[in-house]
C-alpha angles and dihedrals in degrees: 000000000000091000096043096048103027085217115164089220093055092044089053092046091051090051093048091049091049089050091052090047091052089055090054098045126357090218086078083086085084094059095085091042091052090046093049091050089048093051093048093049097041103044115088093197135040096257089119093067092060092043096052097041094054112118094239091066088077084077090068099067092034093053090046093051090044091052093049089050095048095046099042114069091191088075098049099082098050109003102178094040093047094043087053091050091048093050091047090050092049094047097045093038129215113310091257097160117135099016109140116242122195117209125163091343094307125111117225131180118240112240091017115057112350105144118249090239094060095109099049091039093051092045088053091050097051098040117092110251097245092049090047092053094048091043093054091047090048091048092054092045094048091046089053093047091049093052098039104039103014089241100191096201094051090048092052092050091048091050090046088056100038102044096063094039091049091048089058094043090055094053127058090200091098126133144139098056123262101348095094092059101025092124087075094064098076091052089049090052090050090052089051 
């Protein structure tokens, strides 16, 4: 709604909701990235350039950062120092080297030799068979719709699923099952 209307109220609301989401799970950082990719791929004109480079869009990251600050007491004592520490921790990641990861009866070491297909394989193992079948059919159907008819909703759901899965496939620092890419599960259920 913020993108469609350009309304200051909706931009602030989107930022506040992103800030609350970041406090629940840091992976919410990928929501604006996913949205930006979706807008670029789904818009047939260049309207998005004018929309995103309007001065009032600065309110989006400011309201998100403000909400994170107001709702996370850890930041209150030394906001800039603790924000910096949080960002550093997120960018570098948790030192997850040498955590044993079991996949298909084989033990791998996180950060060393976890196979690239860990995320889709693990999702396939923990998903009930009927949901997995319908999800794969839905994935193929939505991919076709996105390519053929530029269906914006199908494209958004596909990106919602693919961005977290791809993020895990590009990193071998994966462990603890599905929790590192759990945000892909609702999109998979929608596809089913």
